[in-house]
FIGUSE-535810 format. One record per residue (C-alpha): residue in one letter; x, y, z. Coordinates in steps of 0.1 Angstrom, whole numbers, plus 2048, in hexadecimal, padded with zeros to 3 digits. Example, Ala and Ser with C-alpha at 12.3 -4.5 7.8 and 13.67 -1.06 7.14 Angstrom:
! FIGUSE-535810
PT code   u   v   w
PT    a 87B 7D3 84E
PT    s 889 7F5 847
This chain:
! FIGUSE-535810
PT code   u   v   w
PT    x 4FC 9F7 310
PT    x 51F 9F7 319
PT    x 525 9D4 30E
PT    x 516 9DB 2ED
PT    x 52D 9FB 2E9
PT    x 54B 9E2 2EE
PT    x 53C 9CB 2D3
PT    x 538 9E9 2BC
PT    x 55C 9F1 2C0
PT    x 566 9CF 2B2
PT    x 54C 9CF 298
PT    x 554 9F2 287
PT    x 57B 9F1 28F
PT    x 57D A17 293
PT    x 59C A29 286
PT    x 5A8 A3E 2A3
PT    x 5BF A5A 29C
PT    x 5D4 A61 2BA
PT    x 5E9 A82 2BE
PT    x 5F9 A74 2DE
PT    x 617 A75 2F3
PT    x 636 A62 2EF
PT    x 638 A52 30F
PT    x 61A A3D 30B
PT    x 613 A3E 2E4
PT    x 61B A18 2E0
PT    x 605 A0D 2FC
PT    x 5E7 A21 2EE
PT    x 5EC A13 2CB
PT    x 5EE 9F0 2DC
PT    x 5CE 9F6 2EF
PT    x 5BB A01 2D2
PT    x 5C5 9E4 2C0
PT    x 5BA 9CE 2DD
PT    x 597 9DB 2DF
PT    x 592 9D5 2B8
PT    x 59A 9FA 2AF
PT    x 5B5 A06 296
PT    x 5CE A1F 2A0
PT    x 5E1 A3A 28D
PT    x 5FB A51 29D
PT    x 600 A6F 286
PT    x 60B A90 295
PT    x 61D AA3 27B
PT    x 60B AC1 272
PT    x 60C ABA 24C
PT    x 5F9 A9A 24F
PT    x 5E4 A9F 26C
PT    x 5C5 AAB 258
PT    x 5C7 A91 23F
PT    x 5CB A75 259
PT    x 5AE A82 26E
PT    x 59A A82 24D
PT    x 599 A5C 249
PT    x 596 A55 271
PT    x 577 A4E 286
PT    x 580 A61 2A3
PT    x 59F A77 2AE
PT    x 5B0 A76 2D0
PT    x 5C6 A95 2DB
PT    x 5DB A8E 2F8
PT    x 5F5 AA9 304
PT    x 60B A93 31A
PT    x 62B A9E 307
PT    x 623 ABF 2F7
PT    x 63B AD1 2E1
PT    x 63B AEC 2C6
PT    x 639 AD4 2A9
PT    x 61A AC0 2B4
PT    x 604 ADA 2C4
PT    x 5F9 AEA 2A3
PT    x 5F3 AC6 295
PT    x 5DA AC1 2B4
PT    x 5C9 AE2 2A8
PT    x 5CA AD9 283
PT    x 5BE AB5 289
PT    x 59F AC1 2A2
PT    x 593 ADA 28B
PT    x 591 AC0 26D
PT    x 581 AA7 287
PT    x 566 AC0 28E
PT    x 561 AC8 26B
PT    x 55B AA3 264
PT    x 544 A9D 284
PT    x 55D A85 292
PT    x 55F A81 2B7
PT    x 57D A91 2C8
PT    x 58E A86 2EB
PT    x 5A2 A9D 2FD
PT    x 5BB A90 319
PT    x 5CA AB0 329
PT    x 5E7 A9C 33A
PT    x 5FA AAF 355
PT    x 5E2 ACE 350
PT    x 5EB AE3 36F
PT    x 60E ADB 371
PT    x 619 AF3 358
PT    x 60C B14 346
PT    x 614 B02 322
PT    x 5FE AE4 32D
PT    x 5E1 AF9 33E
PT    x 5DE B12 322
PT    x 5E1 AFA 303
PT    x 5C4 AE6 313
PT    x 5AF B07 319
PT    x 5B5 B12 2F5
PT    x 5AF AF0 2E8
PT    x 58D AEF 2F9
PT    x 587 B10 2EA
PT    x 58C B09 2C7
PT    x 581 AE4 2C7
PT    x 562 AD4 2CF
PT    x 56C AB6 2E2
PT    x 553 A97 2E7
PT    x 564 A8B 307
PT    x 57F A9B 31D
PT    x 58F A81 335
PT    x 5AA A88 350
PT    x 5B0 A84 375
PT    x 59E A9A 38E
PT    x 5BD AB4 38E
PT    x 5BF AB6 369
PT    x 599 ABD 366
PT    x 59A AD4 385
PT    x 5B7 AE8 371
PT    x 5A7 AEC 351
PT    x 585 AF5 361
PT    x 595 B15 371
PT    x 596 B03 395
PT    x 5B5 B01 3AB
PT    x 5C9 AE0 3A6
PT    x 5E9 AD2 3B3
PT    x 5F4 ABD 396
PT    x 617 AAE 397
PT    x 621 AA4 374
PT    x 606 A8C 367
PT    x 5FB A7F 389
PT    x 5DE A8B 39E
PT    x 5E8 A9C 3BE
PT    x 5DD A8C 3DF
PT    x 5BF AA6 3E2
PT    x 5B3 A9B 3C1
PT    x 5B3 A77 3C7
PT    x 590 A73 3CF
PT    x 579 A54 3D4
PT    x 560 A5E 3BD
PT    x 54B A75 3D5
PT    x 551 A94 3C8
PT    x 550 AB4 3DF
PT    x 534 ACF 3D1
PT    x 54E AE5 3C7
PT    x 560 ACA 3AF
PT    x 53E ABF 3A2
PT    x 537 AE3 39B
PT    x 559 AE7 387
PT    x 552 AC4 373
PT    x 52F AD4 36B
PT    x 53D AF4 360
PT    x 557 AE4 349
PT    x 53D ACD 33A
PT    x 524 AEA 333
PT    x 540 B01 326
PT    x 54E AE8 30E
PT    x 532 AD2 308
PT    x 547 AB4 30A
PT    x 541 A94 322
PT    x 55A A98 341
PT    x 56C A79 34B
PT    x 57E A7D 36D
PT    x 592 A5B 374
PT    x 59E A51 395
PT    x 597 A35 3AF
PT    x 573 A39 3A1
PT    x 56F A48 37E
PT    x 554 A60 378
PT    x 542 A67 356
PT    x 52E A89 357
PT    x 517 A8C 339
PT    x 4FA AA4 331
PT    x 4E2 A8A 33E
PT    x 4F3 A7E 35C
PT    x 511 A6E 36D
PT    x 520 A4C 36B
PT    x 534 A40 388
PT    x 54A A24 37E
PT    x 55B A0E 39A
PT    x 570 9F9 387
PT    x 596 9F7 385
PT    x 5B3 9F1 39D
PT    x 5C9 A07 3B1
PT    x 5E6 9F6 3A1
PT    x 5DD A07 380
PT    x 5EB A29 38C
PT    x 60C A18 38D
PT    x 610 A12 369
PT    x 617 A30 355
PT    x 5FE A35 339
PT    x 5DC A27 345
PT    x 5CB A47 341
PT    x 5D9 A4C 320
PT    x 5CD A2D 315
PT    x 5AC A31 322
PT    x 5A7 A51 30F
PT    x 5B3 A3E 2F1
PT    x 599 A26 2F7
PT    x 581 A3F 2FC
PT    x 585 A4B 2DA
PT    x 57F A29 2CD
PT    x 55F A26 2E1
PT    x 553 A49 2D6
PT    x 558 A40 2B1
PT    x 544 A20 2B5
PT    x 528 A33 2C8
PT    x 52C A57 2BD
PT    x 506 A5F 2C7
PT    x 50B A5A 2EB
PT    x 531 A66 2F7
PT    x 527 A61 31E
PT    x 51C A3D 318
PT    x 539 A36 303
PT    x 553 A47 31C
PT    x 545 A36 33A
PT    x 544 A14 326
PT    x 569 A19 31E
PT    x 573 A22 340
PT    x 560 A03 34E
PT    x 56F 9EB 336
PT    x 590 9F8 33C
PT    x 58A 9F5 361
PT    x 57F 9D1 35F
PT    x 59F 9CA 349
PT    x 5B3 9D8 366
PT    x 5A1 9C2 381
PT    x 5A6 9A2 36D
PT    x 5CA 9AA 364
PT    x 5D2 9AF 389
PT    x 5C2 98C 390
PT    x 5DA 97C 376
PT    x 5F6 98F 383
PT    x 5F2 985 3A6
PT    x 5F0 962 39B
PT    x 610 966 387
PT    x 625 97B 3A0
PT    x 62B 997 388
PT    x 633 9BA 38B
PT    x 62A 9D9 37B
PT    x 636 9D4 357
PT    x 624 9B6 357
PT    x 606 9C3 361
PT    x 606 9DF 345
PT    x 608 9C1 32E
PT    x 5EA 9AD 340
PT    x 5D5 9CD 33C
PT    x 5D8 9CD 318
PT    x 5D4 9A7 316
PT    x 5B5 9AA 32B
PT    x 5A7 9C7 313
PT    x 5B0 9B0 2F4
PT    x 598 991 306
PT    x 57D 9A9 310
PT    x 55A 99D 309
PT    x 539 9AB 30D
PT    x 532 98F 326
PT    x 54E 998 339
PT    x 540 9BE 339
PT    x 520 9B4 345
PT    x 52C 99F 362
PT    x 549 9B4 36E
PT    x 53F 9D9 366
PT    x 535 9ED 384
PT    x 522 A0C 379
PT    x 50D A22 38D
PT    x 4F8 A3C 37A
PT    x 4EF A5C 38F
């Protein structure tokens, strides 16, 4: 199923509208092209709805919020809901400031999201729990190995029920919580956390995968996480042989996404369904 969704992305070439942050916008565009999708980055309020109306999905990333782009996020999100397009939220740095946290909460109140993806600190913050976010990174208490305490699992379930969205929590293991169960993805490499933008790239990929299979956003989100994790593993193997560093690793990850095949996915994906 997961390999099929990857194949469907290349076949359908979805147009993914990203209102994202200026730190990682180029990486998000390139990783979308690498997986077979097409990116468009339009964050001006005067065209946000128009661009959304020709897109296959919408990705909203709050990494570099400002007074100009926040209205664009709401207008694009409402238009996507009106058209029945999947909308993905990345609450980057939620918990670090009131602006970030309250903007994410207001977006969730007014827009129906197909998937919300963040690290455990960000997800905890927007779910109403305590968090220790430092900028855009998960704090040490939030870096979990996939075995969630009951209190955290309860928060994730509560967020899913309150928003109707699939919740993707990324970390050493990625957890995708949907209405009918949970996927635990054990792919990836620790060095991915040393490259700025890997989370943003996964959110963009999630937009492409949900556009290719909008009927099952949980499977689409899990497939995107597994594919990106496999790319991270293959890129690290290549990096080790080449003797490169973090900048080279970033390029190799995008390379491996562009070279990904359903056969590689079937061989390397480590997904547990609970």
